[in-house]
Backbone as a printed PyTorch tensor [residue, N CA C, xyz], in Angstrom:
tensor([[[  5.2350, -10.9220,  31.3680],
         [  5.0490, -11.6410,  30.1420],
         [  4.8610, -10.6040,  29.0380]],

        [[  5.3700, -10.9000,  27.8550],
         [  5.2380, -10.0180,  26.6990],
         [  4.2510, -10.6230,  25.7110]],

        [[  3.5300,  -9.7670,  25.0290],
         [  2.6180, -10.1970,  23.9780],
         [  2.8470,  -9.2990,  22.7650]],

        [[  2.7290,  -9.8670,  21.5850],
         [  2.8310,  -9.0910,  20.3580],
         [  1.4230,  -8.7550,  19.8980]],

        [[  1.1910,  -7.4820,  19.6260],
         [ -0.0930,  -7.0390,  19.1040],
         [  0.1630,  -6.2370,  17.8350]],

        [[ -0.8630,  -6.1110,  17.0300],
         [ -0.7890,  -5.3660,  15.7740],
         [ -1.8020,  -4.2400,  15.8730]],

        [[ -1.2960,  -3.0300,  15.7650],
         [ -2.1240,  -1.8350,  15.9460],
         [ -2.3630,  -1.1950,  14.5890]],

        [[ -3.6290,  -0.9530,  14.2830],
         [ -4.0100,  -0.2620,  13.0570],
         [ -4.7100,   1.0250,  13.4620]],

        [[ -4.2350,   2.1310,  12.9030],
         [ -4.9070,   3.4150,  13.0830],
         [ -5.4720,   3.7910,  11.7260]],

        [[ -6.7710,   4.0190,  11.6790],
         [ -7.4140,   4.4690,  10.4470],
         [ -7.8550,   5.9060,  10.6480]],

        [[ -7.6050,   6.6990,   9.6310],
         [ -7.8960,   8.1250,   9.7080],
         [ -9.1800,   8.4290,   8.9510]],

        [[-10.0230,   9.2170,   9.5910],
         [-11.3310,   9.5180,   9.0260],
         [-11.5980,  11.0160,   8.9580]],

        [[-10.5480,  11.8150,   8.8810],
         [-10.7160,  13.2570,   8.7480],
         [-11.5470,  13.8330,   9.8700]],

        [[-12.5960,  14.5230,   9.5070],
         [-13.4440,  15.2050,  10.4890],
         [-14.3130,  14.2520,  11.2950]],

        [[-14.3810,  13.0010,  10.8770],
         [-15.2260,  12.0290,  11.5790],
         [-14.4960,  11.3390,  12.7170]],

        [[-13.2320,  11.6790,  12.9320],
         [-12.4610,  11.0720,  14.0080],
         [-11.6810,   9.8640,  13.5310]],

        [[-10.5960,   9.5960,  14.2000],
         [ -9.7390,   8.4760,  13.8640],
         [-10.0820,   7.2850,  14.7550]],

        [[ -9.6950,   6.1010,  14.3050],
         [ -9.9780,   4.8950,  15.0620],
         [ -8.6880,   4.1220,  15.2960]],

        [[ -8.5760,   3.5120,  16.4680],
         [ -7.4450,   2.6630,  16.8040],
         [ -7.9810,   1.2480,  17.0060]],

        [[ -7.3830,   0.3010,  16.3060],
         [ -7.7820,  -1.1050,  16.3800],
         [ -6.5710,  -1.9070,  16.8250]],

        [[ -6.7680,  -2.8880,  17.6800],
         [ -5.6740,  -3.7300,  18.1460],
         [ -6.0490,  -5.1920,  17.8890]],

        [[ -5.1030,  -5.9250,  17.2990],
         [ -5.3490,  -7.3140,  16.9130],
         [ -4.2420,  -8.2180,  17.4350]],

        [[ -4.5550,  -9.4830,  17.5740],
         [ -3.5940, -10.4620,  18.0390],
         [ -2.7710, -11.0820,  16.9280]],

        [[ -3.2080, -10.9070,  15.6670],
         [ -2.4450, -11.4650,  14.5480],
         [ -2.2890, -10.4150,  13.4580]],

        [[ -1.2300, -10.5750,  12.6940],
         [ -0.9890,  -9.6680,  11.5740],
         [ -2.0800,  -9.8250,  10.5130]],

        [[ -2.5500, -11.0470,  10.3010],
         [ -3.6010, -11.2930,   9.3020],
         [ -4.8710, -10.5180,   9.6410]],

        [[ -5.2420, -10.4890,  10.9250],
         [ -6.4310,  -9.7280,  11.3430],
         [ -6.2310,  -8.2350,  11.0930]],

        [[ -5.0400,  -7.7370,  11.3880],
         [ -4.7470,  -6.3190,  11.1890],
         [ -4.8040,  -5.9650,   9.7060]],

        [[ -4.2130,  -6.7990,   8.8730],
         [ -4.2280,  -6.5410,   7.4390],
         [ -5.6470,  -6.6200,   6.8830]],

        [[ -6.4690,  -7.5140,   7.4020],
         [ -7.8730,  -7.5960,   6.9750],
         [ -8.6090,  -6.2970,   7.3110]],

        [[ -8.3070,  -5.7230,   8.4690],
         [ -8.9040,  -4.4450,   8.8620],
         [ -8.5060,  -3.3580,   7.8670]],

        [[ -7.2330,  -3.3400,   7.4840],
         [ -6.7630,  -2.3530,   6.5100],
         [ -7.4770,  -2.5430,   5.1780]],

        [[ -7.6210,  -3.7840,   4.7180],
         [ -8.3010,  -4.0460,   3.4560],
         [ -9.7410,  -3.5330,   3.4920]],

        [[-10.4270,  -3.7770,   4.5960],
         [-11.8060,  -3.2980,   4.7250],
         [-11.8540,  -1.7690,   4.6380]],

        [[-10.9350,  -1.1200,   5.3330],
         [-10.8600,   0.3380,   5.3040],
         [-10.5140,   0.8400,   3.9000]],

        [[ -9.5120,   0.2110,   3.2620],
         [ -9.0510,   0.6500,   1.9490],
         [-10.1320,   0.4890,   0.8850]],

        [[-10.9710,  -0.5300,   1.0260],
         [-12.0440,  -0.7400,   0.0490],
         [-12.9860,   0.4560,  -0.0120]],

        [[-13.1520,   1.1430,   1.1060],
         [-14.0260,   2.3180,   1.1340],
         [-13.4300,   3.4880,   0.3610]],

        [[-12.1040,   3.4750,   0.1530],
         [-11.4170,   4.6160,  -0.4440],
         [-10.7610,   4.3270,  -1.7840]],

        [[-10.6880,   3.0670,  -2.1800],
         [-10.0060,   2.7140,  -3.4230],
         [-10.8650,   3.1350,  -4.6170]],

        [[-10.3230,   3.9580,  -5.5100],
         [-11.0970,   4.4300,  -6.6710],
         [-11.1230,   3.3880,  -7.7890]],

        [[-12.0220,   2.4190,  -7.6950],
         [-12.0600,   1.3140,  -8.6520],
         [-12.3430,   1.7880, -10.0710]],

        [[-13.1150,   2.8390, -10.2280],
         [-13.4260,   3.3290, -11.5660],
         [-12.1520,   3.7590, -12.2830]],

        [[-11.2760,   4.4670, -11.5720],
         [-10.0500,   4.9580, -12.1880],
         [ -8.9170,   3.9310, -12.1780]],

        [[ -8.8260,   3.1130, -11.1270],
         [ -7.6620,   2.2540, -10.9470],
         [ -7.9390,   0.7690, -11.0880]],

        [[ -9.1900,   0.3930, -11.2390],
         [ -9.5180,  -1.0260, -11.3420],
         [ -9.5760,  -1.6710,  -9.9650]],

        [[ -9.5100,  -3.0080,  -9.9280],
         [ -9.6210,  -3.7120,  -8.6500],
         [ -8.4500,  -3.4090,  -7.7150]],

        [[ -8.7400,  -3.4960,  -6.4410],
         [ -7.7140,  -3.3000,  -5.4330],
         [ -6.6810,  -4.4200,  -5.5160]],

        [[ -5.4250,  -4.1350,  -5.1820],
         [ -4.4090,  -5.1930,  -5.1390],
         [ -4.8050,  -6.3000,  -4.1610]],

        [[ -4.2330,  -7.4860,  -4.3790],
         [ -4.6460,  -8.6540,  -3.6050],
         [ -3.8920,  -8.8300,  -2.2930]],

        [[ -2.6690,  -8.3220,  -2.1980],
         [ -1.9110,  -8.5200,  -0.9690],
         [ -1.7020,  -7.1880,  -0.2600]],

        [[ -1.3780,  -7.2670,   1.0200],
         [ -1.1530,  -6.0570,   1.8020],
         [  0.0320,  -5.2620,   1.2490]],

        [[  1.1290,  -5.9470,   0.9370],
         [  2.3020,  -5.2490,   0.4030],
         [  1.9870,  -4.5610,  -0.9240]],

        [[  1.2600,  -5.2490,  -1.7910],
         [  0.8690,  -4.6460,  -3.0740],
         [ -0.0550,  -3.4560,  -2.8610]],

        [[ -0.9460,  -3.5630,  -1.8830],
         [ -1.8580,  -2.4660,  -1.5780],
         [ -1.0740,  -1.2380,  -1.1230]],

        [[ -0.1180,  -1.4210,  -0.2230],
         [  0.6870,  -0.2940,   0.2550],
         [  1.4570,   0.3600,  -0.8910]],

        [[  2.0350,  -0.4750,  -1.7570],
         [  2.7950,   0.0550,  -2.8860],
         [  1.8820,   0.8250,  -3.8440]],

        [[  0.7280,   0.2490,  -4.1720],
         [ -0.2040,   0.9080,  -5.0900],
         [ -0.7520,   2.1960,  -4.4850]],

        [[ -1.0060,   2.1830,  -3.1790],
         [ -1.5240,   3.3770,  -2.4920],
         [ -0.5410,   4.5300,  -2.6820]],

        [[  0.7450,   4.2070,  -2.5520],
         [  1.7870,   5.2170,  -2.7480],
         [  1.9430,   5.6120,  -4.2100]],

        [[  1.9190,   4.6230,  -5.1030],
         [  2.0710,   4.9020,  -6.5330],
         [  0.9880,   5.8350,  -7.0440]],

        [[ -0.2050,   5.7310,  -6.4770],
         [ -1.3280,   6.5530,  -6.9280],
         [ -1.5660,   7.7620,  -6.0270]],

        [[ -0.6040,   8.0160,  -5.1250],
         [ -0.6240,   9.1920,  -4.2470],
         [ -1.9210,   9.2920,  -3.4360]],

        [[ -2.3330,   8.1660,  -2.8670],
         [ -3.5500,   8.1510,  -2.0580],
         [ -3.2790,   8.4080,  -0.5840]],

        [[ -2.0040,   8.5020,  -0.1760],
         [ -1.6590,   8.7170,   1.2260],
         [ -1.9380,  10.1390,   1.6710]],

        [[ -2.0240,  11.0810,   0.7580],
         [ -2.0750,  12.4930,   1.1190],
         [ -3.3160,  12.9430,   1.8480]],

        [[ -4.4200,  12.3080,   1.6530],
         [ -5.6750,  12.7490,   2.2590],
         [ -5.7340,  12.3530,   3.7290]],

        [[ -6.2890,  13.2270,   4.5480],
         [ -6.4070,  12.9080,   5.9780],
         [ -7.4820,  11.8720,   6.2380]],

        [[ -8.2950,  11.5660,   5.2460],
         [ -9.3480,  10.5710,   5.4870],
         [ -9.1980,   9.3450,   4.5860]],

        [[ -7.9960,   9.0880,   4.1010],
         [ -7.7950,   7.8560,   3.3370],
         [ -6.3820,   7.3110,   3.5680]],

        [[ -6.0210,   7.2170,   4.8110],
         [ -4.7150,   6.6320,   5.1170],
         [ -4.8020,   5.8490,   6.4080]],

        [[ -3.8160,   5.0090,   6.6040],
         [ -3.7710,   4.1630,   7.7890],
         [ -2.3210,   3.9520,   8.1920]],

        [[ -2.1600,   3.4170,   9.3710],
         [ -0.8560,   2.9700,   9.8660],
         [ -1.0640,   1.5990,  10.4820]],

        [[ -0.1240,   0.7060,  10.2570],
         [ -0.1510,  -0.6200,  10.8750],
         [  1.2280,  -0.8360,  11.4830]],

        [[  1.2520,  -1.1070,  12.7740],
         [  2.5130,  -1.3310,  13.4730],
         [  2.4180,  -2.5650,  14.3600]],

        [[  3.5190,  -3.2710,  14.4440],
         [  3.6440,  -4.4040,  15.3730],
         [  4.2720,  -3.8630,  16.6560]],

        [[  3.6800,  -4.1930,  17.7810],
         [  4.1850,  -3.7280,  19.0790],
         [  4.2510,  -4.8730,  20.0560]],

        [[  5.2480,  -4.8140,  20.9220],
         [  5.3020,  -5.7350,  22.0580],
         [  4.7880,  -4.9900,  23.2690]],

        [[  3.8960,  -5.6160,  24.0000],
         [  3.3370,  -4.9880,  25.1970],
         [  3.5550,  -5.9140,  26.3840]],

        [[  3.6770,  -5.3070,  27.5430],
         [  3.7780,  -6.0780,  28.7750],
         [  2.3790,  -6.4580,  29.2350]],

        [[  2.2280,  -7.7140,  29.5440],
         [  0.9530,  -8.2180,  30.0440],
         [  1.2460,  -8.8470,  31.4010]],

        [[  0.4860,  -8.4960,  32.4120],
         [  0.7360,  -9.0980,  33.7250],
         [  0.6090, -10.6180,  33.6550]],

        [[  1.4780, -11.3030,  34.3760],
         [  1.3630, -12.7520,  34.4540],
         [  0.0320, -13.0910,  35.1100]],

        [[ -0.6430, -14.1040,  34.5990],
         [ -1.9260, -14.4710,  35.1930],
         [ -1.7490, -14.9370,  36.6420]],

        [[ -2.7130, -14.6270,  37.4460],
         [ -2.6820, -15.0950,  38.8400],
         [ -2.8780, -16.6050,  38.8340]],

        [[ -2.2220, -17.3070,  39.7440],
         [ -2.4030, -18.7560,  39.8000],
         [ -3.8580, -19.1060,  40.1210]],

        [[ -4.3050, -20.1580,  39.5300],
         [ -5.6730, -20.6180,  39.7970],
         [ -5.7680, -21.1020,  41.2330]],

        [[ -6.8730, -20.8260,  41.8400],
         [ -7.0810, -21.2940,  43.2170],
         [ -8.1220, -22.4020,  43.2020]],

        [[ -7.9590, -23.3250,  44.1190],
         [ -8.9140, -24.4300,  44.2270],
         [-10.2270, -23.8990,  44.7930]],

        [[-11.2810, -24.3150,  44.1910],
         [-12.6030, -23.9010,  44.6970],
         [-13.2440, -25.0960,  45.3750]],

        [[-13.8240, -24.8360,  46.4800],
         [-14.3680, -25.9530,  47.2470],
         [-15.8240, -25.9860,  47.3620]]])
């Protein structure tokens, strides 16, 4: 059986990177938003964009991808999941 998962890798420089796996794209994008809020320079750029696509575009427009501790990756992957064992009757 195949399952689709959404993998987010957040980079934290010297503090280590984190790998997150989600069952929906919305959950993965929410993780990115939470991470991006820690790094978005609101004083200089104002509020963060409202959608994931706008956030990615703005991140690039403002050259925020370059730092090793303020970038992420989000990928959709198909993974093989073993078929569940048939249920057995309990007596």
